[in-house]
C-alpha angles and dihedrals in degrees: 000000000000092000091055091061094204109184117242116172092193093064120080090226090055092233137085115267134189133220118185141174120210131205127162142201111242114204112242094027118102110224131150124239087240091059092048090053092047091051091049091048092051090049090050091054089048089054091051092046091050092059105286126250092083144092122242123194122217111254091239091060093047090049093052095047091054093054 
């Protein structure tokens, strides 16, 4: 997003930024869609709390990818 340099006058940096939270379905693990959304939402708020303009991954996803 940063490399695109899309102008956005409402942002102090003057360009469009992106904050995102990521969760994922892992085959073989039973998890509800509500839980996936909650995990993604919590990751989004973590991204915003950490300074915005970043992507945060839900801890459950990070834990599985390290196994």
